[in-house]
C-alpha positions as a printed NumPy array, in Angstrom:
array([[-30.356, -16.085, -50.413],
       [-30.829, -12.985, -52.213],
       [-30.666,  -9.363, -50.822],
       [-32.595,  -6.484, -51.924],
       [-31.369,  -3.087, -51.494],
       [-33.75 ,  -0.344, -51.721],
       [-32.561,   3.543, -52.467],
       [-34.819,   6.22 , -51.063],
       [-34.302,  10.316, -51.943],
       [-35.343,  12.475, -49.092],
       [-36.168,  15.994, -50.602],
       [-36.853,  18.469, -48.089],
       [-38.011,  22.244, -47.669],
       [-35.147,  24.7  , -46.485],
       [-36.832,  25.191, -42.959],
       [-36.706,  21.209, -42.206],
       [-33.568,  21.2  , -43.18 ],
       [-32.074,  24.642, -41.092],
       [-33.847,  22.551, -38.632],
       [-32.165,  18.978, -38.94 ],
       [-28.947,  21.306, -39.285],
       [-29.485,  22.912, -36.186],
       [-30.07 ,  19.615, -34.115],
       [-27.499,  17.746, -35.44 ],
       [-25.044,  21.012, -34.162],
       [-26.327,  20.779, -30.86 ],
       [-26.026,  16.486, -30.566],
       [-22.455,  17.128, -31.734],
       [-22.004,  20.035, -29.113],
       [-23.367,  17.816, -26.344],
       [-21.103,  14.862, -27.399],
       [-18.029,  17.517, -27.164],
       [-19.405,  18.425, -23.831],
       [-19.762,  15.102, -22.174],
       [-15.798,  14.195, -22.099],
       [-14.929,  17.808, -20.27 ],
       [-18.162,  16.717, -17.761],
       [-16.627,  13.302, -17.378],
       [-12.975,  14.56 , -16.928],
       [-14.218,  17.064, -14.013],
       [-16.065,  14.038, -12.281],
       [-12.9  ,  11.992, -12.496],
       [-10.882,  15.011, -11.105],
       [-13.202,  15.442,  -8.437],
       [-14.034,  11.952,  -6.956],
       [-11.061,   9.663,  -8.565],
       [-13.537,   7.804, -10.504],
       [-15.268,   7.853, -14.128],
       [-18.749,   8.293, -14.868],
       [-21.183,   5.155, -15.812],
       [-23.128,   4.948, -18.413],
       [-26.339,   6.146, -16.367],
       [-24.464,   8.987, -15.045],
       [-23.629,  10.034, -18.63 ],
       [-27.605,  10.114, -19.356],
       [-28.503,  11.783, -16.542],
       [-25.719,  14.368, -17.284],
       [-27.171,  14.732, -20.663],
       [-30.86 ,  15.011, -19.752],
       [-29.687,  17.496, -16.756],
       [-28.25 ,  19.555, -19.723],
       [-31.017,  19.385, -21.736],
       [-33.238,  20.444, -19.025],
       [-31.056,  23.187, -17.93 ],
       [-29.515,  24.931, -20.976],
       [-31.918,  26.175, -23.612],
       [-29.364,  25.321, -26.378],
       [-29.895,  21.693, -25.282],
       [-33.484,  21.874, -25.404],
       [-33.841,  21.361, -28.961],
       [-32.727,  18.027, -28.487],
       [-35.61 ,  15.108, -27.616],
       [-34.333,  13.357, -24.621],
       [-33.812,   9.755, -26.223],
       [-31.487,  11.672, -28.704],
       [-29.631,  13.081, -25.564],
       [-29.292,   9.595, -24.014],
       [-28.492,   7.938, -27.202],
       [-25.656,  10.615, -27.555],
       [-24.198,   9.777, -24.523],
       [-24.675,   6.079, -25.167],
       [-22.452,   6.587, -28.2  ],
       [-19.856,   8.392, -25.886],
       [-19.187,   5.667, -23.17 ]])
């Protein structure tokens, strides 16, 4: 069986590159916030959060914190899923 590989180049403007960079930084910040939240949950209730709990937390952070509102809800859920 023959496998084909394609290469695509993406040329973005400075504004689009800036928006992508900002969203990546926010996603990284969310990923780094989740361990602290899970540790606090463990210290309070002596059990870790489930995957659904992490999803809810990521969505709640997106609703409450204006910085996390730059991310779409699906992206926030996928960040939480990768952390889990």
